[in-house]
Every structure is written in structure tokens, then in C-alpha cells.
NULOTOR-298895 format. One line per field, with one value per atom (N, C-alpha, C, O): x, y, z; residue number from 1; residue in three letters. Coordinates in pm, 1 decimal, m for minus. Layout:
N
c1	X|...;
c2	Y|...;
c3	Z|...;
num	NUM|...;
residuo	ALA|...;
***
This chain:
52
c1	83.0|0.0|87.8|184.8|53.6|130.7|65.8|m54.9|144.3|92.9|148.7|254.8|75.7|117.5|136.7|83.2|213.5|226.2|144.4|156.5|61.4|m23.8|0.4|48.6|m33.6|m24.1|m147.9|m198.3|m197.4|m305.2|m244.4|m162.7|m283.8|m227.1|m330.8|m448.6|m285.8|m373.6|m389.5|m344.9|m452.9|m482.7|m356.6|m360.5|m245.7|m120.5|m36.3|72.6|m84.7|m9.0|95.0|180.4|89.1|182.9|120.2|m0.5|200.6|143.9|96.9|171.8|m25.8|m79.2|m96.1|m104.5|m101.2|m114.9|m45.4|m68.7|40.7|110.0|80.7|86.3|49.8|25.5|130.6|146.4|203.5|307.4|248.6|127.6|334.1|288.0|224.2|151.3|250.0|189.9|63.0|4.9|19.2|m102.0|m81.3|m178.8|44.3|73.6|62.0|110.0|m2.4|m30.6|55.0|63.3|119.1|192.4|119.2|89.6|89.2|19.6|111.6|194.3|96.6|179.7|91.8|m6.6|128.4|59.0|159.8|278.0|112.7|198.5|150.4|31.6|244.9|206.7|169.5|163.3|144.9|99.4|201.7|164.6|328.9|434.0|467.4|567.4|385.4|400.0|520.3|570.4|566.5|674.0|610.9|505.3|675.2|625.5|631.2|739.9|515.3|513.1|487.9|535.4|414.8|385.6|382.6|335.7|434.1|433.7|391.1|443.3|295.9|254.9|295.7|242.3|391.4|435.2|328.8|231.0|348.3|246.7|207.0|97.0|292.7|261.0|192.2|174.0|153.2|91.1|m42.6|m60.2|m136.5|m265.0|m254.8|m172.8|m334.7|m330.2|m383.7|m364.8|m448.4|m491.3|m375.6|m385.3|m265.5|m144.5|m56.4|m83.4|49.1|145.2|215.6|229.6|260.4|331.6|460.3|512.3|510.2|635.9|750.2|748.1|850.8|964.3|1049.9|1148.7;
c2	m117.4|0.0|124.2|133.0|217.9|339.8|450.5|472.3|519.0|628.1|759.9|765.7|865.2|997.4|1090.3|1068.5|1193.6|1304.0|1418.1|1449.7|1480.5|1588.4|1716.1|1712.5|1829.2|1959.1|2039.9|2035.8|2114.4|2209.3|2348.5|2377.7|2434.2|2567.9|2672.5|2659.1|2777.6|2886.9|2988.0|2965.3|3098.5|3202.5|3262.3|3307.0|3263.7|3320.7|3218.8|3251.1|3098.6|2994.8|2927.5|2854.5|2951.0|2889.4|2763.2|2759.9|2659.4|2536.6|2557.1|2609.0|2517.0|2527.9|2391.6|2381.9|2287.5|2152.0|2054.9|2055.8|1971.1|1868.2|1732.4|1716.3|1635.3|1499.1|1409.3|1407.5|1334.0|1246.5|1112.2|1091.0|1023.7|895.5|806.7|713.7|833.1|754.4|817.6|765.9|928.5|994.9|1093.4|1144.9|1121.5|1218.4|1359.4|1387.4|1448.2|1583.5|1685.6|1682.4|1776.8|1890.3|2016.0|2033.4|2105.4|2230.4|2348.1|2347.0|2451.1|2570.4|2693.5|2698.6|2794.0|2923.0|3030.9|3018.7|3136.7|3245.1|3377.7|3395.5|3471.8|3604.4|3693.2|3645.4|3820.8|3912.9|3932.5|3969.5|3908.3|3924.5|3792.5|3783.4|3692.2|3559.0|3482.7|3390.9|3521.2|3445.7|3332.5|3350.0|3218.4|3103.6|3136.2|3152.8|3145.4|3186.4|3071.0|3075.9|2967.7|2854.3|2726.4|2724.2|2618.9|2487.9|2383.1|2378.0|2299.7|2186.4|2061.0|2031.3|1987.5|1864.3|1756.7|1775.8|1646.0|1540.8|1485.1|1431.5|1496.1|1438.8|1537.8|1506.8|1657.8|1758.2|1802.0|1808.6|1831.9|1887.5|2039.4|2098.9|2102.0|2247.7|2315.8|2436.3|2243.0|2299.9|2305.3|2374.7|2233.1|2238.2|2353.2|2415.0|2380.3|2480.7|2432.1|2311.4|2525.1|2483.3|2408.8|2420.9|2333.8|2261.6|2361.9|2464.5|2332.7|2426.9|2428.8|2502.0;
c3	0.0|0.0|0.0|75.3|m83.2|m95.7|m13.1|m22.4|66.2|148.4|100.0|37.9|129.4|86.1|203.8|312.5|180.0|274.0|217.1|98.7|299.1|249.8|328.5|441.7|267.1|332.9|300.2|188.0|400.3|379.6|384.8|472.2|291.8|282.6|320.5|287.6|390.4|430.3|317.7|205.2|349.2|250.6|187.7|73.0|260.7|208.0|133.3|85.7|122.8|53.5|140.7|90.3|271.0|364.2|422.7|446.7|446.1|501.3|644.8|727.6|674.9|810.7|875.8|998.2|796.0|849.5|755.1|634.2|812.8|735.3|796.7|918.6|713.1|758.5|695.6|573.5|779.8|726.2|683.5|691.1|639.3|586.0|691.7|657.4|819.8|927.3|982.4|1077.7|923.9|968.7|1082.0|1136.6|1119.4|1224.0|1167.5|1057.6|1243.9|1195.3|1269.5|1392.3|1194.7|1248.8|1206.0|1087.8|1302.5|1271.1|1294.2|1385.5|1209.7|1216.8|1212.8|1139.0|1293.8|1291.5|1257.9|1289.8|1193.4|1148.1|1204.6|1231.3|1222.8|1270.0|1151.5|1038.2|1176.0|1071.6|960.0|848.6|987.7|886.7|817.1|745.9|837.0|776.1|829.9|765.0|949.0|1014.2|1094.8|1155.5|1095.0|1169.0|1318.1|1373.3|1383.9|1523.7|1620.9|1734.3|1579.7|1667.0|1585.3|1471.5|1646.1|1580.9|1682.5|1793.9|1642.8|1724.2|1648.9|1542.0|1705.7|1642.4|1659.7|1732.0|1594.2|1586.7|1723.2|1737.3|1822.8|1953.8|2048.6|2166.3|1998.9|2084.4|2027.5|1905.8|2115.6|2074.8|2066.8|2136.7|1985.0|1973.1|2099.3|2116.0|2186.5|2313.9|2413.3|2514.5|2386.6|2468.5|2419.8|2316.8|2496.1|2451.9|2324.8|2305.1|2237.6|2116.6|2150.3|2261.3|2057.0|2075.7|2084.5|2016.5|2168.7|2182.2|2058.1|2052.4;
num	1|1|1|1|2|2|2|2|3|3|3|3|4|4|4|4|5|5|5|5|6|6|6|6|7|7|7|7|8|8|8|8|9|9|9|9|10|10|10|10|11|11|11|11|12|12|12|12|13|13|13|13|14|14|14|14|15|15|15|15|16|16|16|16|17|17|17|17|18|18|18|18|19|19|19|19|20|20|20|20|21|21|21|21|22|22|22|22|23|23|23|23|24|24|24|24|25|25|25|25|26|26|26|26|27|27|27|27|28|28|28|28|29|29|29|29|30|30|30|30|31|31|31|31|32|32|32|32|33|33|33|33|34|34|34|34|35|35|35|35|36|36|36|36|37|37|37|37|38|38|38|38|39|39|39|39|40|40|40|40|41|41|41|41|42|42|42|42|43|43|43|43|44|44|44|44|45|45|45|45|46|46|46|46|47|47|47|47|48|48|48|48|49|49|49|49|50|50|50|50|51|51|51|51|52|52|52|52;
residuo	MET|MET|MET|MET|ARG|ARG|ARG|ARG|ARG|ARG|ARG|ARG|ARG|ARG|ARG|ARG|ARG|ARG|ARG|ARG|THR|THR|THR|THR|GLN|GLN|GLN|GLN|ASP|ASP|ASP|ASP|PHE|PHE|PHE|PHE|GLY|GLY|GLY|GLY|ALA|ALA|ALA|ALA|ARG|ARG|ARG|ARG|GLY|GLY|GLY|GLY|LEU|LEU|LEU|LEU|PRO|PRO|PRO|PRO|VAL|VAL|VAL|VAL|ARG|ARG|ARG|ARG|SER|SER|SER|SER|THR|THR|THR|THR|ASP|ASP|ASP|ASP|THR|THR|THR|THR|ASN|ASN|ASN|ASN|GLY|GLY|GLY|GLY|ASN|ASN|ASN|ASN|VAL|VAL|VAL|VAL|THR|THR|THR|THR|GLU|GLU|GLU|GLU|GLN|GLN|GLN|GLN|HIS|HIS|HIS|HIS|TYR|TYR|TYR|TYR|ASP|ASP|ASP|ASP|ALA|ALA|ALA|ALA|LEU|LEU|LEU|LEU|ALA|ALA|ALA|ALA|ALA|ALA|ALA|ALA|ASN|ASN|ASN|ASN|SER|SER|SER|SER|LYS|LYS|LYS|LYS|VAL|VAL|VAL|VAL|TRP|TRP|TRP|TRP|LEU|LEU|LEU|LEU|ALA|ALA|ALA|ALA|ASP|ASP|ASP|ASP|ARG|ARG|ARG|ARG|ARG|ARG|ARG|ARG|THR|THR|THR|THR|THR|THR|THR|THR|ASP|ASP|ASP|ASP|LEU|LEU|LEU|LEU|PRO|PRO|PRO|PRO|SER|SER|SER|SER|PRO|PRO|PRO|PRO;
***
């Protein structure tokens, strides 16, 4: 079985959610200048603090 890695892009064309081949999801948030401000790795919920 072949698996894919997928990405969802926000309004600015920046990736906001990435899913790896094992189904683990990484979420990213950006500030007003499009700089990456917060990242939640696959082992964290967005209700928790962002990954260091």
C-alpha cells in the first residue's frame, strides 16, 4: 500500500497543516508578517502549549 504526505495551505499559501505517511499531523501558525510563530508537532494537541 502506498501512502502519501499531504499539506493544507492557508490564505497566504503557507502550510498550516502537514500529515506524514503515518497519519501524524503537524500544525503551524503564522504572525501578521508571515513568520512562523507557533508549531505543534504530531505528539501535541493544539490545546497544549506549542512545541519548543
